[in-house]
C-alpha angles and dihedrals in degrees: 000000000000121000132196111271127198112240105165145349125259105267095032093098113059121226112277094018141094139210130207124232132182109232124167093344092308132106109233125192115213115195135194110214114172092335092308120111127219134179127211137154109293096219124086108224091219101068105341101260118160107258089200087074091058128097118256122214131161093351096311130107119202117214108244093224107048105359097247103165126220132185108244091208098061109001097246119153106242094219095051115017091194087074118072140170121213120282123199134211113255132189138177115231111184103309095336127103108215129188132196110219120173114220117263113271 
């Protein structure tokens, strides 16, 4: 059973940016959008770019390679909402950012 794991401290991820963390054999992108934090799969399904390297604005991260855009709240692809990447539960405990990432199946 997966448990929440601390990946960063509040303030470690600048506004409008993301950082990648390895959790349970997955790469997870954690974003700071307007002071709120969100966690989604770090890999763009198009060509595998790290979404954590993309710019975040108004709840959307743009892939740094080909500008595919994903909602950081739920992982939906902005151009076709039927396509999604994984999103992960995130909580703030004290000054720690924690994510809940199930192991790969």
